N, C-alpha and C positions, 0 to 999 in steps of 0.2 A: 944782533938777533937775526937768526936765519929763518924767517917766516914768509910764507907766500899765501895768496888766496887763489883758489881755483874754483870755477863754476862748472859743476857737472855732477856725475854719478860716482860716488865714492867707491863703489864696487868695481869700477874700471881703472882705478888709479894704481899704477905700479909703484909701490913703495914697500919698505920693510914691514910696516904695521899700519892697519887702519883701525880707528876707534869706532866701536859700535855703541850707539846710544841705546842701550838695552833696557829691558825691564828686569825686575829683581829675580825672576825665575831663570833668566838667560836662555829660555827655550823658544825664542823668536816672538815676533809680534808684528806690528805695522810699521810704516815709515822706513827709516834707515835700517832698523833691526830686521824687519822682514826681508828687505832687499838684500842685506848681507847674508842672511840665512839661505835665501833662494840661490844666490850666486855662488856661495861656497859649497853647496851640496849637503846631502844628509849626514855626512861625516861630522860636520860642524855641530849639528844638533846632538849627535851621539856623544861627542866630547863634552859639550855643554851640560849634558845630563849628569856627568860625573863631578861637576863643580859645586853642586849643592847651592846654586843661586849666588847672589851677590847683594850685599847691603847698599843702600843709597850712598853715593859719594865714594865708594870703593871701586876697585877694578880687578879683573881677572883676565888671563891671557889664554888663547888657544891657537892652534895652527890655523892657517888661512885656507887650506884645502884647495878648492878650485878657483879661488880668488888670485889676482896677480900679486897680492900682498902675502908675505910669508906668515904673518901673524895677524890675529884679530884681538884687540884689547877691548874687552867688554866693560863698560862702566854704566852705572845706573844713576841718571840725573834725577834731581828733585822735581816733584810736581809743584807747580806754582800755586801758592796759597796766599798771595798778596805781599810776600816778602818778609813777613814777621815770624816765620817758623824755621829760621836757619837756612833758608834756601841758598843764599849766597855762599855760605861756608861749605855746604854740601856740593854745590857746583864747582867751587874751587877745588875741592877734594877730587872730583872726577878728573880734572885736568892734571893735578899734581900726581895722583896715584897712577894714572895712565902713563904719564911721562916717566915715572919711576920704573914701572914695568918695562917700558921701552928701553931705558938705559940698561936695566938688569939683563935684558935679552939681546943687547948689542945692536939695537936698531939705530940706523943712521938717518932714517926718514920715517915720519909719522904723519898720518892724515886724520884730522878731527872733523866731525860734522858739528853743526850748531846744537850741542847737547841741550836737551830739555825744551827746545823752542817749538817743537811740534805739538803732539797731543798732550804734553805735560805743561803747555801754555806759558812757559817762562818768557817774559817780554824780550824780544830779540835784542834790542839795544843794550839792555842791562846784561843779558847773557853774553853778548859779544864783548862788552867791556871787561867782564870778569875773565872770559877766555883769553883775551889778548894780554891782559895784565898778568894773569897767573902764568901763562906760557913764558912771557918776557922775564918775569921774576925767576922762574925755574931755570931758564937758559942762562941768565946772568950768574946763577950759582953753579951751573953745570955747563961751562963754555964748550965742552966737547959733546954736549947733548945732541939729540937728533935735529935735523931740519924739520920744521913743522909746516904743514899745509893745512889751512883752514878751507874745508870743502863746503861750498854753498850750493844749494840746489836752485835758489832763486837769485835773480840779478840784484834785487834790493839788499839782500843779505851780503852778497859779494861786495857791493859798493860800501856797505857799512864797515865790514872787516877791513877793506882796503883803506878807508879813511882812518880807522883806529890804528892800523899798523903805521900809516904815514905819520900820524901824530906822535907815535912812540919813537920813530926814528929821528924826529926833529927835536925831541926832548933831551 
């Protein structure tokens, strides 16, 4: 499994695609979404306007414009409602559908933020476990799939992802 953890700003990472933890309108917002829209420039918003939004758990792709990444894969994570409203399945869908788009567009490297763990309040540990397992399962089925970087803004999250990745390589 070709996965790494990087602590920093996803908008500065040079890779084929970065994943945007977007809202369903795809028209920008706060957190990672707002940062990606600001860094990419107004062309990203213009292209997103043509996509007619995106349902939770699904993903859509645009050009990266002024970002170092060629592509932006927009995915809409679930809002946390206690875990009894299908949040885990929807979050898994975010990672699977984003990776499918990456493969379809020939991406050799993809960077993911911690989807849904900000204003959508998904508990970080549960979200990270789903992210790492889903990516590992996808890459096991697609050995020629992209190298994945989990991008964390905070040290605590980076350490958690590093621990989870370490546990998977031992298994």
